[in-house]
N, C-alpha and C positions, 0 to 999 in steps of 0.2 A: 876414556871419556867419550871419544867419538863413537865407539861401539855401543855404548849405553844409549846415546842419543839416537843412533840408527835403529836400535831395537825398539825404543820408545816410539819412533816414527812408524815403524812397521806395525806395532801394536795398535796405534791410532788408526792406521789404514784398515787393519782387520776389523776394528770396532765400527768404522764407517760402513764397511761392506756388510757387517752383521746387522747394523741398524737398518740399512736398506732392505736386506732380506726380511727382517722382522716386520718392517712396514708393509712390504708386499704380502707377506704371509697373513697379516691382519685383515687384508681384504677378502681372503678366502675362508676365514674361520676354521683354521686347522684343528685337528684333534689334539688336545693338550696332553694326551698320554703318549703321543708319538715321540720317540727319543730325540729326533732332530729338532722338533719344536721345543722340547724341554731344554736342550743344550743352548739353542739360540736364545730362548727366554732367560735362562740363568745367566748368560753372558751380557745380555742387553739391558735387562730390567734395572740393575744397579745404576747404570748410566742414565737411563731414561726417566726414572722416578723423579729426580729433582726438576727436570724440564717439564714433565707432565704436571707437577704441582704448580709451577710458575705460569704455564701457558695453557689456558683452558681451551677445549675444543671449540671450533667455530663452525656452527651448523653441522655438527656431527663429524667434522674433519679435524683431526689433530695435527697441528703444525709443529709439535714438539720434536718429531724425528728430523724435520728440516733444520730447526734451530740447533739441535744437538749435533748434526752433521756439520753445520757451519762453524760452531764453536770448536769442534774437534779438528776441523781443517785449519782453523786459525791457530790452534795450539800446535798442530803439526808443522805449519809454516814457520812458527817460531823455532821449533826444533831444527828444521832444515836450514834456517838462517844461522843458527848456532853451529851447525855442522859445517857450513860453508866457511866459517871464520878460521 
């Protein structure tokens, strides 16, 4: 059980890093045919779509990555507390 919680925690950390990379990449308008961009998009889009639907951009700036990272960090903290027990 502890191994499963630890793997879930690592996966959440990886998603947080990928969301950060995805947000930075969006500033530079990368080529969508680039394999790295495709992989990052395919991993991040399923997580980001619900947040993007709930949180509209404000003045052209999307706050959905920030909210997604905060929610994932909150979930990860829950897993880490379960791991500490």
